[in-house]
TORKOL-4160 file (C-alpha; in steps of 0.2 Angstrom, whole numbers, padded with zeros to 4 digits, m for minus):
155
<pt num="1" X="m0226" Y="m0073" Z="m0082"/>
<pt num="2" X="m0209" Y="m0064" Z="m0082"/>
<pt num="3" X="m0196" Y="m0071" Z="m0093"/>
<pt num="4" X="m0178" Y="m0070" Z="m0086"/>
<pt num="5" X="m0163" Y="m0071" Z="m0097"/>
<pt num="6" X="m0145" Y="m0073" Z="m0092"/>
<pt num="7" X="m0140" Y="m0055" Z="m0096"/>
<pt num="8" X="m0154" Y="m0048" Z="m0085"/>
<pt num="9" X="m0149" Y="m0059" Z="m0070"/>
<pt num="10" X="m0131" Y="m0055" Z="m0072"/>
<pt num="11" X="m0135" Y="m0036" Z="m0073"/>
<pt num="12" X="m0145" Y="m0038" Z="m0057"/>
<pt num="13" X="m0131" Y="m0047" Z="m0049"/>
<pt num="14" X="m0119" Y="m0033" Z="m0053"/>
<pt num="15" X="m0131" Y="m0021" Z="m0045"/>
<pt num="16" X="m0132" Y="m0031" Z="m0029"/>
<pt num="17" X="m0113" Y="m0033" Z="m0029"/>
<pt num="18" X="m0111" Y="m0014" Z="m0031"/>
<pt num="19" X="m0124" Y="m0010" Z="m0017"/>
<pt num="20" X="m0115" Y="m0022" Z="m0005"/>
<pt num="21" X="m0101" Y="m0009" Z="m0003"/>
<pt num="22" X="m0113" Y="0005" Z="0002"/>
<pt num="23" X="m0122" Y="m0007" Z="0014"/>
<pt num="24" X="m0105" Y="m0011" Z="0021"/>
<pt num="25" X="m0102" Y="0007" Z="0025"/>
<pt num="26" X="m0118" Y="0008" Z="0034"/>
<pt num="27" X="m0115" Y="m0008" Z="0044"/>
<pt num="28" X="m0098" Y="m0001" Z="0049"/>
<pt num="29" X="m0104" Y="0015" Z="0055"/>
<pt num="30" X="m0117" Y="0006" Z="0066"/>
<pt num="31" X="m0103" Y="m0005" Z="0073"/>
<pt num="32" X="m0094" Y="0010" Z="0077"/>
<pt num="33" X="m0108" Y="0017" Z="0087"/>
<pt num="34" X="m0112" Y="0001" Z="0096"/>
<pt num="35" X="m0093" Y="0000" Z="0101"/>
<pt num="36" X="m0094" Y="0018" Z="0107"/>
<pt num="37" X="m0110" Y="0014" Z="0117"/>
<pt num="38" X="m0102" Y="m0001" Z="0125"/>
<pt num="39" X="m0086" Y="0008" Z="0131"/>
<pt num="40" X="m0083" Y="0006" Z="0149"/>
<pt num="41" X="m0079" Y="0024" Z="0151"/>
<pt num="42" X="m0096" Y="0032" Z="0156"/>
<pt num="43" X="m0090" Y="0050" Z="0155"/>
<pt num="44" X="m0084" Y="0048" Z="0137"/>
<pt num="45" X="m0100" Y="0038" Z="0132"/>
<pt num="46" X="m0111" Y="0051" Z="0140"/>
<pt num="47" X="m0102" Y="0065" Z="0131"/>
<pt num="48" X="m0103" Y="0056" Z="0114"/>
<pt num="49" X="m0121" Y="0053" Z="0115"/>
<pt num="50" X="m0126" Y="0069" Z="0124"/>
<pt num="51" X="m0117" Y="0081" Z="0112"/>
<pt num="52" X="m0120" Y="0073" Z="0095"/>
<pt num="53" X="m0117" Y="0089" Z="0085"/>
<pt num="54" X="m0099" Y="0088" Z="0091"/>
<pt num="55" X="m0095" Y="0070" Z="0093"/>
<pt num="56" X="m0103" Y="0063" Z="0077"/>
<pt num="57" X="m0092" Y="0074" Z="0065"/>
<pt num="58" X="m0077" Y="0069" Z="0075"/>
<pt num="59" X="m0081" Y="0051" Z="0074"/>
<pt num="60" X="m0085" Y="0053" Z="0055"/>
<pt num="61" X="m0068" Y="0062" Z="0052"/>
<pt num="62" X="m0059" Y="0049" Z="0062"/>
<pt num="63" X="m0067" Y="0035" Z="0052"/>
<pt num="64" X="m0063" Y="0045" Z="0036"/>
<pt num="65" X="m0045" Y="0047" Z="0041"/>
<pt num="66" X="m0042" Y="0029" Z="0046"/>
<pt num="67" X="m0051" Y="0023" Z="0030"/>
<pt num="68" X="m0039" Y="0034" Z="0019"/>
<pt num="69" X="m0024" Y="0028" Z="0029"/>
<pt num="70" X="m0029" Y="0010" Z="0027"/>
<pt num="71" X="m0032" Y="0013" Z="0008"/>
<pt num="72" X="m0015" Y="0021" Z="0007"/>
<pt num="73" X="m0006" Y="0006" Z="0015"/>
<pt num="74" X="m0015" Y="m0005" Z="0004"/>
<pt num="75" X="m0009" Y="0005" Z="m0011"/>
<pt num="76" X="0009" Y="0006" Z="m0005"/>
<pt num="77" X="0010" Y="m0013" Z="m0001"/>
<pt num="78" X="0003" Y="m0017" Z="m0018"/>
<pt num="79" X="m0011" Y="m0028" Z="m0011"/>
<pt num="80" X="m0024" Y="m0022" Z="m0024"/>
<pt num="81" X="m0012" Y="m0025" Z="m0039"/>
<pt num="82" X="m0009" Y="m0043" Z="m0033"/>
<pt num="83" X="m0027" Y="m0046" Z="m0030"/>
<pt num="84" X="m0031" Y="m0040" Z="m0048"/>
<pt num="85" X="m0017" Y="m0050" Z="m0055"/>
<pt num="86" X="m0024" Y="m0066" Z="m0047"/>
<pt num="87" X="m0041" Y="m0062" Z="m0053"/>
<pt num="88" X="m0035" Y="m0059" Z="m0071"/>
<pt num="89" X="m0027" Y="m0076" Z="m0071"/>
<pt num="90" X="m0044" Y="m0084" Z="m0067"/>
<pt num="91" X="m0053" Y="m0074" Z="m0079"/>
<pt num="92" X="m0054" Y="m0082" Z="m0096"/>
<pt num="93" X="m0058" Y="m0067" Z="m0106"/>
<pt num="94" X="m0043" Y="m0057" Z="m0099"/>
<pt num="95" X="m0032" Y="m0072" Z="m0102"/>
<pt num="96" X="m0039" Y="m0073" Z="m0120"/>
<pt num="97" X="m0035" Y="m0055" Z="m0122"/>
<pt num="98" X="m0017" Y="m0057" Z="m0115"/>
<pt num="99" X="m0014" Y="m0072" Z="m0127"/>
<pt num="100" X="m0020" Y="m0062" Z="m0142"/>
<pt num="101" X="m0009" Y="m0047" Z="m0137"/>
<pt num="102" X="0006" Y="m0059" Z="m0136"/>
<pt num="103" X="0002" Y="m0066" Z="m0153"/>
<pt num="104" X="0000" Y="m0048" Z="m0161"/>
<pt num="105" X="0017" Y="m0043" Z="m0152"/>
<pt num="106" X="0026" Y="m0058" Z="m0159"/>
<pt num="107" X="0019" Y="m0054" Z="m0177"/>
<pt num="108" X="0024" Y="m0036" Z="m0175"/>
<pt num="109" X="0042" Y="m0040" Z="m0170"/>
<pt num="110" X="0043" Y="m0053" Z="m0184"/>
<pt num="111" X="0037" Y="m0040" Z="m0197"/>
<pt num="112" X="0049" Y="m0027" Z="m0190"/>
<pt num="113" X="0064" Y="m0039" Z="m0192"/>
<pt num="114" X="0059" Y="m0044" Z="m0209"/>
<pt num="115" X="0056" Y="m0026" Z="m0214"/>
<pt num="116" X="0073" Y="m0021" Z="m0207"/>
<pt num="117" X="0081" Y="m0035" Z="m0217"/>
<pt num="118" X="0073" Y="m0029" Z="m0233"/>
<pt num="119" X="0077" Y="m0011" Z="m0230"/>
<pt num="120" X="0096" Y="m0015" Z="m0226"/>
<pt num="121" X="0096" Y="m0025" Z="m0242"/>
<pt num="122" X="0089" Y="m0011" Z="m0252"/>
<pt num="123" X="0101" Y="0002" Z="m0245"/>
<pt num="124" X="0116" Y="m0009" Z="m0249"/>
<pt num="125" X="0125" Y="m0006" Z="m0265"/>
<pt num="126" X="0116" Y="m0015" Z="m0279"/>
<pt num="127" X="0126" Y="m0029" Z="m0285"/>
<pt num="128" X="0112" Y="m0035" Z="m0295"/>
<pt num="129" X="0094" Y="m0030" Z="m0296"/>
<pt num="130" X="0088" Y="m0047" Z="m0293"/>
<pt num="131" X="0094" Y="m0048" Z="m0275"/>
<pt num="132" X="0083" Y="m0033" Z="m0269"/>
<pt num="133" X="0068" Y="m0040" Z="m0279"/>
<pt num="134" X="0071" Y="m0057" Z="m0271"/>
<pt num="135" X="0071" Y="m0050" Z="m0253"/>
<pt num="136" X="0055" Y="m0040" Z="m0256"/>
<pt num="137" X="0047" Y="m0056" Z="m0264"/>
<pt num="138" X="0052" Y="m0066" Z="m0248"/>
<pt num="139" X="0045" Y="m0053" Z="m0237"/>
<pt num="140" X="0029" Y="m0052" Z="m0246"/>
<pt num="141" X="0027" Y="m0071" Z="m0246"/>
<pt num="142" X="0031" Y="m0072" Z="m0228"/>
<pt num="143" X="0018" Y="m0058" Z="m0225"/>
<pt num="144" X="0005" Y="m0067" Z="m0235"/>
<pt num="145" X="0008" Y="m0084" Z="m0226"/>
<pt num="146" X="0007" Y="m0075" Z="m0209"/>
<pt num="147" X="m0009" Y="m0067" Z="m0214"/>
<pt num="148" X="m0017" Y="m0083" Z="m0216"/>
<pt num="149" X="m0016" Y="m0088" Z="m0197"/>
<pt num="150" X="m0025" Y="m0074" Z="m0188"/>
<pt num="151" X="m0024" Y="m0073" Z="m0169"/>
<pt num="152" X="m0043" Y="m0068" Z="m0168"/>
<pt num="153" X="m0057" Y="m0080" Z="m0167"/>
<pt num="154" X="m0069" Y="m0081" Z="m0181"/>
<pt num="155" X="m0087" Y="m0076" Z="m0174"/>
């Protein structure tokens, strides 16, 4: 008896999903030839199927040209990017990564502001040494407190 686990089933699903693209190419090429066979112009149909060494490369190049053209239009219109954007909103892993990056970005911006404040305080003429020491102590305290809340999940 074979034991199937979740990872194996998911890996198999990915393989099947990847192969669908290639099966689609084969189906599309068969549809093209069925279409060519059903043309009402008997002269063109006879030429295509009586001279396959000439007509098949022409059909293949035409298919390739139209595929590239449709892909180009897809890229220029931004359809793929919008599709990925919509997919990422429904993907919980990508949303978690986005939230983590936002938290990290906020932490960096806050640290940068605190560090710039401390540097400007240190560069100012010293009125009393306790002011600079106080700024550094505040910075270190805030940094320590912020380090207690991590944006990362504990595993």
